[in-house]
N, CA, C and O atoms as CSV, one atom per row, in Angstrom:
chain,resi,resn,atom,element,x,y,z
A,1,MET,N,N,128.764,56.233,127.840
A,1,MET,CA,C,129.159,57.255,128.586
A,1,MET,C,C,129.424,58.635,128.041
A,1,MET,O,O,129.015,59.656,128.595
A,2,PHE,N,N,130.203,58.614,126.809
A,2,PHE,CA,C,130.459,59.680,125.744
A,2,PHE,C,C,130.450,59.236,124.540
A,2,PHE,O,O,130.530,58.027,124.320
A,3,ASN,N,N,130.358,60.090,123.626
A,3,ASN,CA,C,130.245,59.634,122.268
A,3,ASN,C,C,131.662,60.173,121.350
A,3,ASN,O,O,131.687,61.158,120.612
A,4,LYS,N,N,132.691,59.320,121.604
A,4,LYS,CA,C,133.830,59.535,120.969
A,4,LYS,C,C,134.487,58.339,120.529
A,4,LYS,O,O,134.217,57.311,121.150
A,5,ASP,N,N,135.329,58.273,119.539
A,5,ASP,CA,C,136.048,56.991,119.147
A,5,ASP,C,C,137.471,57.136,119.235
A,5,ASP,O,O,137.970,58.261,119.207
A,6,VAL,N,N,138.234,56.005,119.348
A,6,VAL,CA,C,139.695,56.210,119.404
A,6,VAL,C,C,139.996,56.831,118.143
A,6,VAL,O,O,139.205,56.772,117.202
A,7,THR,N,N,141.266,57.512,118.069
A,7,THR,CA,C,141.916,58.279,116.946
A,7,THR,C,C,142.315,57.234,116.176
A,7,THR,O,O,142.782,57.787,115.181
A,8,HIS,N,N,142.427,55.940,116.013
A,8,HIS,CA,C,143.058,55.107,115.015
A,8,HIS,C,C,142.402,53.962,114.920
A,8,HIS,O,O,142.277,53.372,115.993
A,9,PRO,N,N,141.862,53.364,113.825
A,9,PRO,CA,C,141.094,52.186,113.894
A,9,PRO,C,C,141.777,50.900,114.251
A,9,PRO,O,O,141.080,49.906,114.457
A,10,ASN,N,N,143.163,50.831,114.348
A,10,ASN,CA,C,143.723,49.662,115.032
A,10,ASN,C,C,144.107,49.698,116.641
A,10,ASN,O,O,144.746,48.831,117.236
A,11,MET,N,N,143.577,50.874,117.177
A,11,MET,CA,C,143.606,51.004,118.850
A,11,MET,C,C,142.433,49.898,119.296
A,11,MET,O,O,141.373,49.655,118.719
A,12,ARG,N,N,142.947,49.344,120.452
A,12,ARG,CA,C,142.130,48.528,121.179
A,12,ARG,C,C,140.809,49.364,121.555
A,12,ARG,O,O,140.797,50.534,121.935
A,13,ARG,N,N,139.621,48.461,121.358
A,13,ARG,CA,C,138.395,49.070,121.874
A,13,ARG,C,C,137.873,48.473,122.847
A,13,ARG,O,O,136.696,48.758,123.065
A,14,PHE,N,N,138.410,47.659,123.578
A,14,PHE,CA,C,138.120,46.745,124.729
A,14,PHE,C,C,139.246,46.508,125.551
A,14,PHE,O,O,140.245,45.946,125.101
A,15,ILE,N,N,139.166,46.875,126.660
A,15,ILE,CA,C,140.381,46.616,127.656
A,15,ILE,C,C,139.848,46.411,129.072
A,15,ILE,O,O,139.079,47.276,129.491
A,16,GLU,N,N,140.144,45.406,129.844
A,16,GLU,CA,C,139.939,45.155,131.131
A,16,GLU,C,C,140.740,45.618,131.972
A,16,GLU,O,O,141.930,45.479,131.687
A,17,ASN,N,N,140.408,46.299,133.244
A,17,ASN,CA,C,141.092,46.913,134.191
A,17,ASN,C,C,142.352,47.916,133.563
A,17,ASN,O,O,143.539,47.689,133.797
A,18,PRO,N,N,141.937,48.896,132.846
A,18,PRO,CA,C,142.876,49.735,132.233
A,18,PRO,C,C,143.646,50.634,133.056
A,18,PRO,O,O,143.174,50.902,134.161
A,19,ARG,N,N,144.866,51.204,132.680
A,19,ARG,CA,C,145.535,52.153,133.085
A,19,ARG,C,C,145.211,53.402,132.411
A,19,ARG,O,O,145.517,53.580,131.232
A,20,VAL,N,N,144.500,54.422,133.230
A,20,VAL,CA,C,144.171,55.647,132.384
A,20,VAL,C,C,144.576,56.915,132.619
A,20,VAL,O,O,144.388,57.485,133.694
A,21,ILE,N,N,145.146,57.418,131.637
A,21,ILE,CA,C,145.885,58.894,131.848
A,21,ILE,C,C,144.719,59.919,131.150
A,21,ILE,O,O,144.118,59.777,130.085
A,22,LEU,N,N,144.649,60.808,131.979
A,22,LEU,CA,C,143.652,61.983,131.501
A,22,LEU,C,C,144.511,63.408,131.165
A,22,LEU,O,O,145.294,63.802,132.029
A,23,LEU,N,N,144.413,63.915,130.339
A,23,LEU,CA,C,145.165,65.393,129.875
A,23,LEU,C,C,144.123,66.438,129.526
A,23,LEU,O,O,143.018,66.130,129.080
A,24,ASP,N,N,144.468,67.535,129.719
A,24,ASP,CA,C,143.951,68.632,129.193
A,24,ASP,C,C,144.830,69.473,128.483
A,24,ASP,O,O,144.697,70.684,128.655
A,25,CYS,N,N,145.770,69.032,127.661
A,25,CYS,CA,C,146.759,69.383,126.809
A,25,CYS,C,C,146.710,68.682,125.603
A,25,CYS,O,O,146.310,67.523,125.494
A,26,PRO,N,N,147.173,69.485,124.578
A,26,PRO,CA,C,147.247,68.811,123.274
A,26,PRO,C,C,148.620,67.722,123.216
A,26,PRO,O,O,149.578,67.942,123.957
A,27,LEU,N,N,148.618,66.683,122.386
A,27,LEU,CA,C,149.891,65.873,121.883
A,27,LEU,C,C,150.168,66.185,120.701
A,27,LEU,O,O,150.082,65.311,119.839
A,28,GLU,N,N,150.575,67.524,120.351
A,28,GLU,CA,C,150.898,67.900,119.130
A,28,GLU,C,C,151.902,69.256,119.219
A,28,GLU,O,O,151.968,70.036,120.169
A,29,TYR,N,N,152.517,69.303,118.201
A,29,TYR,CA,C,153.718,70.292,118.282
A,29,TYR,C,C,153.050,71.789,118.390
A,29,TYR,O,O,152.184,72.228,117.634
A,30,LYS,N,N,153.666,72.490,119.529
A,30,LYS,CA,C,153.150,73.746,120.070
A,30,LYS,C,C,153.384,74.797,119.089
A,30,LYS,O,O,154.527,75.237,118.969
A,31,LYS,N,N,152.410,75.261,118.356
A,31,LYS,CA,C,152.635,76.262,117.273
A,31,LYS,C,C,152.846,77.869,118.043
A,31,LYS,O,O,152.458,78.071,119.194
A,32,GLY,N,N,153.439,78.809,117.296
A,32,GLY,CA,C,153.751,79.999,117.713
A,32,GLY,C,C,152.466,80.599,118.182
A,32,GLY,O,O,151.443,80.179,117.641
A,33,GLU,N,N,152.366,81.467,119.056
A,33,GLU,CA,C,151.542,82.295,119.784
A,33,GLU,C,C,150.839,83.380,118.916
A,33,GLU,O,O,149.642,83.656,118.838
A,34,SER,N,N,151.856,83.886,118.321
A,34,SER,CA,C,151.550,85.090,117.365
A,34,SER,C,C,151.849,84.793,115.734
A,34,SER,O,O,152.126,83.651,115.367
A,35,MET,N,N,151.792,85.600,115.056
A,35,MET,CA,C,152.129,85.207,113.610
A,35,MET,C,C,153.612,84.924,113.758
A,35,MET,O,O,154.364,85.672,114.384
A,36,THR,N,N,154.051,83.653,113.068
A,36,THR,CA,C,155.247,83.372,112.911
A,36,THR,C,C,156.004,83.094,111.662
A,36,THR,O,O,155.340,82.415,110.879
A,37,ASN,N,N,157.244,83.426,111.216
A,37,ASN,CA,C,157.677,83.657,109.961
A,37,ASN,C,C,158.736,82.476,110.060
A,37,ASN,O,O,159.397,82.376,111.094
A,38,VAL,N,N,158.887,81.717,109.178
A,38,VAL,CA,C,160.247,80.910,109.042
A,38,VAL,C,C,160.749,81.302,107.817
A,38,VAL,O,O,160.008,81.541,106.863
A,39,GLU,N,N,161.985,81.388,107.770
A,39,GLU,CA,C,162.544,81.593,106.483
A,39,GLU,C,C,163.369,80.582,106.294
A,39,GLU,O,O,164.035,80.229,107.267
A,40,MET,N,N,163.536,79.853,104.987
A,40,MET,CA,C,164.348,78.748,104.980
A,40,MET,C,C,165.027,79.030,103.519
A,40,MET,O,O,164.397,79.459,102.553
A,41,SER,N,N,166.372,78.724,103.525
A,41,SER,CA,C,166.931,79.052,102.190
A,41,SER,C,C,167.289,77.602,101.524
A,41,SER,O,O,167.404,77.483,100.304
A,42,LYS,N,N,167.448,76.561,102.390
A,42,LYS,CA,C,167.716,75.175,101.907
A,42,LYS,C,C,166.916,74.241,102.249
A,42,LYS,O,O,166.248,74.447,103.262
A,43,GLU,N,N,166.740,72.948,101.519
A,43,GLU,CA,C,165.977,71.804,102.049
A,43,GLU,C,C,166.487,71.267,103.310
A,43,GLU,O,O,165.698,70.687,104.054
A,44,GLU,N,N,167.541,71.375,103.589
A,44,GLU,CA,C,168.195,71.008,105.011
A,44,GLU,C,C,167.157,71.816,106.167
A,44,GLU,O,O,166.626,71.355,107.178
A,45,ASP,N,N,167.117,72.808,105.750
A,45,ASP,CA,C,166.510,73.840,106.948
A,45,ASP,C,C,165.183,73.260,106.959
A,45,ASP,O,O,164.877,73.365,108.146
A,46,PHE,N,N,164.266,72.746,106.401
A,46,PHE,CA,C,163.074,72.377,106.358
A,46,PHE,C,C,163.088,70.918,107.217
A,46,PHE,O,O,162.358,70.738,108.192
A,47,THR,N,N,164.026,69.915,106.707
A,47,THR,CA,C,164.287,68.880,107.346
A,47,THR,C,C,164.484,69.047,108.986
A,47,THR,O,O,163.881,68.402,109.844
A,48,LYS,N,N,165.421,70.012,109.190
A,48,LYS,CA,C,165.807,70.196,110.652
A,48,LYS,C,C,164.325,70.598,111.473
A,48,LYS,O,O,163.900,69.979,112.449
A,49,LEU,N,N,163.801,71.531,110.968
A,49,LEU,CA,C,162.329,71.926,111.364
A,49,LEU,C,C,161.475,70.848,111.815
A,49,LEU,O,O,160.922,70.752,112.910
A,50,LEU,N,N,161.432,69.949,110.713
A,50,LEU,CA,C,160.591,68.790,110.872
A,50,LEU,C,C,161.117,67.910,112.067
A,50,LEU,O,O,160.331,67.613,112.967
A,51,LYS,N,N,162.453,67.476,112.101
A,51,LYS,CA,C,163.045,66.979,113.201
A,51,LYS,C,C,162.850,67.368,114.535
A,51,LYS,O,O,162.618,66.552,115.427
A,52,LEU,N,N,162.948,68.805,114.745
A,52,LEU,CA,C,162.552,69.540,116.001
A,52,LEU,C,C,161.053,68.961,116.242
A,52,LEU,O,O,160.852,68.387,117.312
A,53,GLU,N,N,160.157,69.059,115.456
A,53,GLU,CA,C,158.701,68.883,115.521
A,53,GLU,C,C,158.585,67.441,116.105
A,53,GLU,O,O,157.863,67.121,117.050
A,54,GLU,N,N,159.387,66.642,115.412
A,54,GLU,CA,C,159.199,65.125,115.739
A,54,GLU,C,C,159.668,64.953,117.011
A,54,GLU,O,O,158.903,64.443,117.829
A,55,GLY,N,N,160.707,65.255,117.325
A,55,GLY,CA,C,161.234,65.219,118.662
A,55,GLY,C,C,160.675,65.637,119.779
A,55,GLY,O,O,160.860,65.018,120.827
A,56,GLU,N,N,159.839,66.846,119.718
A,56,GLU,CA,C,159.051,67.205,120.733
A,56,GLU,C,C,157.876,66.366,121.056
A,56,GLU,O,O,157.654,66.005,122.212
A,57,ILE,N,N,157.088,66.035,120.012
A,57,ILE,CA,C,156.027,65.086,119.878
A,57,ILE,C,C,156.560,63.534,120.692
A,57,ILE,O,O,155.859,62.930,121.504
A,58,ILE,N,N,157.675,63.185,120.332
A,58,ILE,CA,C,158.461,61.820,120.844
A,58,ILE,C,C,158.660,62.285,122.202
A,58,ILE,O,O,158.165,61.513,123.023
A,59,ARG,N,N,159.205,63.261,122.678
A,59,ARG,CA,C,159.339,63.607,124.017
A,59,ARG,C,C,157.958,63.505,125.041
A,59,ARG,O,O,157.831,62.916,126.115
A,60,LEU,N,N,157.182,64.159,124.416
A,60,LEU,CA,C,155.684,64.283,125.007
A,60,LEU,C,C,155.050,62.826,125.169
A,60,LEU,O,O,154.404,62.604,126.193
A,61,CYS,N,N,155.203,61.801,124.192
A,61,CYS,CA,C,154.897,60.752,124.314
A,61,CYS,C,C,155.603,59.786,125.430
A,61,CYS,O,O,155.058,59.066,126.267
A,62,GLU,N,N,156.740,59.963,125.219
A,62,GLU,CA,C,157.664,59.059,126.398
A,62,GLU,C,C,157.399,59.552,127.607
A,62,GLU,O,O,157.555,58.792,128.563
A,63,ALA,N,N,157.022,60.685,127.801
A,63,ALA,CA,C,156.671,61.092,129.264
A,63,ALA,C,C,155.321,60.393,129.981
A,63,ALA,O,O,155.223,60.052,131.160
A,64,ILE,N,N,154.353,60.284,128.968
A,64,ILE,CA,C,153.235,59.368,128.994
A,64,ILE,C,C,153.766,57.848,129.024
A,64,ILE,O,O,153.499,57.168,130.015
A,65,LEU,N,N,154.409,57.372,128.111
A,65,LEU,CA,C,154.566,55.816,128.091
A,65,LEU,C,C,155.421,55.300,129.151
A,65,LEU,O,O,155.420,54.091,129.381
A,66,LYS,N,N,156.210,56.168,129.873
A,66,LYS,CA,C,156.832,55.533,131.043
A,66,LYS,C,C,156.020,55.135,132.124
A,66,LYS,O,O,156.532,54.488,133.038
A,67,PHE,N,N,154.672,55.469,132.149
A,67,PHE,CA,C,153.579,54.853,133.176
A,67,PHE,C,C,152.915,53.903,132.442
A,67,PHE,O,O,151.727,53.927,132.765
A,68,GLU,N,N,153.134,53.107,131.631
A,68,GLU,CA,C,152.658,52.393,130.890
A,68,GLU,C,C,150.705,52.163,130.877
A,68,GLU,O,O,149.990,51.302,131.390
A,69,PRO,N,N,150.413,53.315,130.085
A,69,PRO,CA,C,149.018,53.478,130.155
A,69,PRO,C,C,148.387,52.411,129.181
A,69,PRO,O,O,149.095,51.706,128.462
A,70,ASP,N,N,147.100,52.343,129.201
A,70,ASP,CA,C,146.427,51.474,128.302
A,70,ASP,C,C,145.524,52.621,127.571
A,70,ASP,O,O,145.231,52.399,126.397
A,71,VAL,N,N,145.135,53.634,128.073
A,71,VAL,CA,C,144.198,54.452,127.500
A,71,VAL,C,C,144.533,55.937,127.867
A,71,VAL,O,O,144.589,56.241,129.059
A,72,VAL,N,N,144.750,56.844,126.928
A,72,VAL,CA,C,145.155,58.088,127.029
A,72,VAL,C,C,143.863,58.959,126.735
A,72,VAL,O,O,143.281,58.671,125.689
A,73,ILE,N,N,143.427,59.795,127.362
A,73,ILE,CA,C,142.122,60.680,126.845
A,73,ILE,C,C,142.638,62.351,127.169
A,73,ILE,O,O,143.055,62.682,128.279
A,74,THR,N,N,142.538,63.225,126.103
A,74,THR,CA,C,142.761,64.359,126.129
A,74,THR,C,C,141.480,65.300,125.706
A,74,THR,O,O,140.593,64.955,124.926
A,75,GLU,N,N,141.569,66.505,126.357
A,75,GLU,CA,C,140.564,67.514,125.813
A,75,GLU,C,C,141.047,68.243,124.649
A,75,GLU,O,O,140.256,69.005,124.095
A,76,LYS,N,N,142.231,68.122,124.198
A,76,LYS,CA,C,142.694,68.840,122.877
A,76,LYS,C,C,143.088,67.826,121.861
A,76,LYS,O,O,142.870,66.618,121.961
A,77,GLY,N,N,143.633,68.368,120.967
A,77,GLY,CA,C,144.258,67.595,119.734
A,77,GLY,C,C,145.325,66.516,119.999
A,77,GLY,O,O,145.881,66.382,121.089
A,78,VAL,N,N,145.554,65.789,118.957
A,78,VAL,CA,C,146.600,64.817,118.979
A,78,VAL,C,C,146.890,64.503,117.656
A,78,VAL,O,O,146.082,64.062,116.839
A,79,SER,N,N,148.602,64.853,117.385
A,79,SER,CA,C,148.795,64.800,116.166
A,79,SER,C,C,148.985,63.340,115.524
A,79,SER,O,O,149.033,62.331,116.226
A,80,ASP,N,N,149.073,63.324,114.323
A,80,ASP,CA,C,149.211,62.184,113.758
A,80,ASP,C,C,150.512,61.127,114.128
A,80,ASP,O,O,150.427,59.899,114.118
A,81,LEU,N,N,151.682,61.889,114.441
A,81,LEU,CA,C,152.638,61.427,114.800
A,81,LEU,C,C,152.578,60.678,116.345
A,81,LEU,O,O,153.097,59.597,116.619
A,82,ALA,N,N,151.817,61.537,117.251
A,82,ALA,CA,C,151.740,61.033,118.549
A,82,ALA,C,C,150.729,59.900,118.309
A,82,ALA,O,O,151.017,58.850,118.882
A,83,GLN,N,N,149.780,59.899,117.693
A,83,GLN,CA,C,148.906,58.578,117.413
A,83,GLN,C,C,149.777,57.304,116.877
A,83,GLN,O,O,149.673,56.201,117.413
A,84,HIS,N,N,150.572,57.533,115.863
A,84,HIS,CA,C,151.421,56.395,115.469
A,84,HIS,C,C,152.209,55.851,116.624
A,84,HIS,O,O,152.212,54.652,116.905
A,85,TYR,N,N,153.055,57.012,117.461
A,85,TYR,CA,C,153.904,56.366,118.310
A,85,TYR,C,C,153.297,55.518,119.575
A,85,TYR,O,O,153.781,54.527,120.124
A,86,LEU,N,N,152.083,56.223,119.860
A,86,LEU,CA,C,151.286,55.487,120.932
A,86,LEU,C,C,150.723,54.175,120.687
A,86,LEU,O,O,150.782,53.216,121.457
A,87,LEU,N,N,150.133,54.217,119.468
A,87,LEU,CA,C,149.741,53.008,118.789
A,87,LEU,C,C,150.770,51.867,118.870
A,87,LEU,O,O,150.526,50.755,119.337
A,88,GLU,N,N,152.108,52.322,118.292
A,88,GLU,CA,C,152.987,51.199,118.397
A,88,GLU,C,C,153.284,50.574,119.848
A,88,GLU,O,O,153.822,49.486,120.053
A,89,LYS,N,N,152.831,51.471,120.796
A,89,LYS,CA,C,152.940,50.921,122.171
A,89,LYS,C,C,151.652,50.376,122.696
A,89,LYS,O,O,151.455,50.274,123.907
A,90,ASN,N,N,150.804,50.037,121.829
A,90,ASN,CA,C,149.414,49.579,122.127
A,90,ASN,C,C,148.642,50.304,123.026
A,90,ASN,O,O,148.013,49.741,123.922
A,91,VAL,N,N,148.636,51.658,122.840
A,91,VAL,CA,C,147.751,52.459,123.756
A,91,VAL,C,C,146.841,53.264,122.819
A,91,VAL,O,O,147.105,53.882,121.788
A,92,SER,N,N,145.483,53.039,123.603
A,92,SER,CA,C,144.238,53.737,122.944
A,92,SER,C,C,144.264,55.167,123.018
A,92,SER,O,O,144.848,55.577,124.022
A,93,VAL,N,N,143.884,55.901,122.385
A,93,VAL,CA,C,143.630,57.338,122.403
A,93,VAL,C,C,142.450,57.844,122.025
A,93,VAL,O,O,142.014,57.538,120.916
A,94,ILE,N,N,141.610,58.841,123.007
A,94,ILE,CA,C,140.718,59.560,122.641
A,94,ILE,C,C,140.920,61.019,122.689
A,94,ILE,O,O,141.261,61.404,123.807
A,95,ARG,N,N,140.820,61.831,121.903
A,95,ARG,CA,C,140.659,63.290,121.801
A,95,ARG,C,C,139.565,64.045,121.929
A,95,ARG,O,O,138.390,63.681,121.882
A,96,ARG,N,N,140.038,65.194,122.106
A,96,ARG,CA,C,138.840,66.317,121.980
A,96,ARG,C,C,137.715,65.987,122.975
A,96,ARG,O,O,136.567,66.213,122.592
A,97,ILE,N,N,137.885,65.525,124.099
A,97,ILE,CA,C,136.731,65.135,124.761
A,97,ILE,C,C,136.204,66.585,125.782
A,97,ILE,O,O,137.046,67.351,126.250
A,98,ARG,N,N,134.930,66.746,125.972
A,98,ARG,CA,C,134.751,67.729,126.871
A,98,ARG,C,C,135.078,67.627,128.057
A,98,ARG,O,O,135.138,66.525,128.601
A,99,LYS,N,N,135.404,68.970,128.801
A,99,LYS,CA,C,135.712,68.967,130.175
A,99,LYS,C,C,134.850,68.409,131.174
A,99,LYS,O,O,135.264,68.002,132.259
A,100,THR,N,N,133.629,68.389,130.804
A,100,THR,CA,C,132.599,67.658,131.675
A,100,THR,C,C,132.795,66.231,131.683
A,100,THR,O,O,132.679,65.577,132.719
A,101,ASP,N,N,133.105,65.694,130.505
A,101,ASP,CA,C,133.157,64.292,130.421
A,101,ASP,C,C,134.724,63.835,130.878
A,101,ASP,O,O,134.930,62.725,131.368
A,102,ASN,N,N,135.546,64.590,130.710
A,102,ASN,CA,C,136.991,64.408,131.430
A,102,ASN,C,C,136.897,64.394,132.894
A,102,ASN,O,O,137.590,63.616,133.548
A,103,ASN,N,N,135.959,65.331,133.523
A,103,ASN,CA,C,135.805,65.118,134.763
A,103,ASN,C,C,135.232,64.183,135.478
A,103,ASN,O,O,135.551,63.916,136.637
A,104,ARG,N,N,134.344,63.624,134.826
A,104,ARG,CA,C,133.425,62.437,134.878
A,104,ARG,C,C,134.166,60.935,134.842
A,104,ARG,O,O,133.861,59.964,135.534
A,105,ILE,N,N,135.010,61.003,134.043
A,105,ILE,CA,C,136.085,59.945,133.771
A,105,ILE,C,C,137.069,59.912,134.921
A,105,ILE,O,O,137.480,58.839,135.362
A,106,ALA,N,N,137.501,61.249,135.476
A,106,ALA,CA,C,138.412,61.182,136.569
A,106,ALA,C,C,137.887,60.553,137.818
A,106,ALA,O,O,138.531,59.798,138.547
A,107,ARG,N,N,136.572,60.966,138.004
A,107,ARG,CA,C,135.722,60.436,139.210
A,107,ARG,C,C,135.707,59.045,139.190
A,107,ARG,O,O,135.950,58.505,140.269
A,108,ILE,N,N,135.468,58.285,138.170
A,108,ILE,CA,C,135.260,56.916,137.787
A,108,ILE,C,C,136.400,56.157,138.071
A,108,ILE,O,O,136.480,55.262,138.913
A,109,SER,N,N,137.326,56.587,137.281
A,109,SER,CA,C,138.791,55.695,137.053
A,109,SER,C,C,139.818,56.016,138.190
A,109,SER,O,O,140.814,55.303,138.311
A,110,GLY,N,N,139.557,57.254,139.168
A,110,GLY,CA,C,140.462,57.428,139.944
A,110,GLY,C,C,141.541,58.259,139.335
A,110,GLY,O,O,142.375,58.618,140.166
A,111,ALA,N,N,141.753,58.657,138.135
A,111,ALA,CA,C,142.946,59.254,137.427
A,111,ALA,C,C,142.531,60.945,137.947
A,111,ALA,O,O,141.449,61.388,138.333
A,112,LYS,N,N,143.816,61.606,137.780
A,112,LYS,CA,C,143.706,62.957,138.135
A,112,LYS,C,C,144.126,63.719,136.606
A,112,LYS,O,O,145.145,63.371,136.010
A,113,ILE,N,N,143.282,64.702,136.113
A,113,ILE,CA,C,143.561,65.362,135.055
A,113,ILE,C,C,144.861,66.159,135.044
A,113,ILE,O,O,144.891,67.144,135.781
A,114,VAL,N,N,145.920,65.879,134.325
A,114,VAL,CA,C,147.129,66.654,134.209
A,114,VAL,C,C,147.076,67.622,133.146
A,114,VAL,O,O,146.405,67.447,132.129
A,115,ASN,N,N,147.965,68.917,133.431
A,115,ASN,CA,C,148.177,69.748,132.512
A,115,ASN,C,C,149.119,69.383,131.527
A,115,ASN,O,O,148.757,69.482,130.355
A,116,ARG,N,N,150.317,68.957,131.789
A,116,ARG,CA,C,151.379,68.590,131.102
A,116,ARG,C,C,151.921,67.038,131.247
A,116,ARG,O,O,152.059,66.478,132.334
A,117,PRO,N,N,152.154,66.545,130.193
A,117,PRO,CA,C,152.893,65.042,130.404
A,117,PRO,C,C,153.750,65.065,131.255
A,117,PRO,O,O,153.618,64.314,132.221
A,118,GLU,N,N,154.834,65.889,131.164
A,118,GLU,CA,C,156.089,65.962,131.934
A,118,GLU,C,C,155.535,65.904,133.251
A,118,GLU,O,O,156.290,65.321,134.030
A,119,GLU,N,N,154.385,66.344,133.801
A,119,GLU,CA,C,154.341,66.632,135.131
A,119,GLU,C,C,153.480,65.261,135.921
A,119,GLU,O,O,153.115,65.204,137.095
A,120,LEU,N,N,153.320,64.269,134.884
A,120,LEU,CA,C,152.535,63.230,135.554
A,120,LEU,C,C,153.384,62.284,136.740
A,120,LEU,O,O,154.609,62.170,136.757
A,121,ILE,N,N,152.678,61.804,137.470
A,121,ILE,CA,C,153.231,60.962,138.562
A,121,ILE,C,C,152.327,59.663,138.674
A,121,ILE,O,O,151.247,59.617,138.086
A,122,GLU,N,N,152.750,58.709,139.371
A,122,GLU,CA,C,152.057,57.520,139.258
A,122,GLU,C,C,150.687,57.638,140.112
A,122,GLU,O,O,149.856,56.730,140.085
A,123,THR,N,N,150.552,58.522,140.681
A,123,THR,CA,C,149.283,58.391,141.618
A,123,THR,C,C,148.257,59.235,140.747
A,123,THR,O,O,147.085,59.148,141.115
A,124,ASP,N,N,148.490,59.944,139.778
A,124,ASP,CA,C,147.767,60.411,138.751
A,124,ASP,C,C,147.021,59.533,137.827
A,124,ASP,O,O,146.062,59.966,137.189
A,125,ILE,N,N,147.488,58.138,137.722
A,125,ILE,CA,C,146.912,57.126,136.780
A,125,ILE,C,C,145.836,56.563,137.294
A,125,ILE,O,O,145.823,56.379,138.511
A,126,GLY,N,N,144.789,56.196,136.555
A,126,GLY,CA,C,143.445,55.832,137.014
A,126,GLY,C,C,143.533,54.425,136.831
A,126,GLY,O,O,143.820,53.946,135.734
A,127,THR,N,N,143.308,53.743,137.827
A,127,THR,CA,C,143.350,52.255,137.959
A,127,THR,C,C,142.003,51.603,138.546
A,127,THR,O,O,141.979,50.379,138.673
A,128,LYS,N,N,141.055,52.248,138.854
A,128,LYS,CA,C,139.803,52.029,139.365
A,128,LYS,C,C,138.751,51.344,138.133
A,128,LYS,O,O,137.968,50.423,138.365
A,129,CYS,N,N,138.871,51.804,137.207
A,129,CYS,CA,C,138.041,51.445,136.093
A,129,CYS,C,C,138.224,50.000,135.611
A,129,CYS,O,O,139.344,49.634,135.255
A,130,HIS,N,N,137.143,49.132,135.583
A,130,HIS,CA,C,137.167,47.807,135.491
A,130,HIS,C,C,137.289,47.355,134.051
A,130,HIS,O,O,137.790,46.283,133.710
A,131,LYS,N,N,136.671,48.476,133.051
A,131,LYS,CA,C,136.316,47.948,132.002
A,131,LYS,C,C,136.256,49.229,130.825
A,131,LYS,O,O,135.486,50.170,131.017
A,132,PHE,N,N,137.048,49.182,129.716
A,132,PHE,CA,C,137.120,50.278,128.795
A,132,PHE,C,C,136.463,49.693,127.640
A,132,PHE,O,O,136.928,48.620,127.256
A,133,GLU,N,N,135.475,50.181,127.007
A,133,GLU,CA,C,134.647,49.600,125.884
A,133,GLU,C,C,134.331,50.650,124.781
A,133,GLU,O,O,133.930,51.726,125.223
A,134,ILE,N,N,134.422,50.558,123.612
A,134,ILE,CA,C,133.786,51.289,122.688
A,134,ILE,C,C,133.015,50.417,121.686
A,134,ILE,O,O,133.426,49.446,121.051
A,135,LYS,N,N,131.993,50.900,121.692
A,135,LYS,CA,C,130.928,49.991,120.762
A,135,LYS,C,C,130.509,50.936,119.663
A,135,LYS,O,O,129.715,50.564,118.798
């Protein structure tokens, strides 16, 4: 149906009756819109910045995971941390899919394409797909 692979080699490639979530947003830390400068004087400042980024990614993933999906497909990028967190919960992820492919998957699976994980509701989850398979 489309030429993409899961983002991590240990993610499932065959799922029967999957719960599908479709996104058109990134699962990465949002970078500044314009040129952003951060001045750090201590190592703790850098650690604090990393913790903020990690917290944001985990918050996005938890918003998705509360719906117990099997597959998450997004038109944008997925950070390594998000991949790791979703892999731990046995969720397969496909990233950077074309808008036309995402629309086609929405029609087939019954899923609704969502702009932000925080806005997900149960009726947005696609359950009409009988088989998810990557060859």
